[in-house]
N, C-alpha and C positions, 0 to 999 in steps of 0.2 A: 505492500498498499504506500502509496506520497503521503507525504508526512502535509503533504494542505493542501485543498484542492482548492480551481477557482470557479463560483459560482456566481461571476458577474457578467455572462450575461444566461444566466439561466429562465427562464420563463417559470412565474408560479401560475402554477394549474394549471397546466401543461395536459393533463393527462387525469383533470379530475369530471367525470362525468356525478352527477347531483339524481338524479338518477340509479347507480348502478348499484347493483344486487349481492350481493354474497353473500354465499352457498360454505360454511365451515362443515366439509362432511365428520363426519359423527361414525367414530370405529366401537360394539360393542365388544369384547368379549364373546366367542362363542362358547366358554359357559355360561356366560350371564345369561344369555339368549336361550340356552336349553334349560335354566332356569325356571327360570318364569317370563316365559318372552313376552303374554299381555299388554303389562307394564310399564315393558320399555318403548314399546310402539305408544301406547297412551300419553306418554310421555313425551318424545316423542309430533304428539300430533298440537301439544299444547304452545313446542318451542315456536318462541315472541319473530318473526321471520316475515320481514313483511313481503308484500305483495304488489 
């Protein structure tokens, strides 16, 4: 890595998109899903995900 980077010609917000939707993957251990799958799925349905 460089000691210092020059951002003087950078453009603020160039890649910003206010309508972007982030979908983070949720991974469960297979043992948990085998033990009690329905409550896990119910939790996934209640996550606050913007649509």
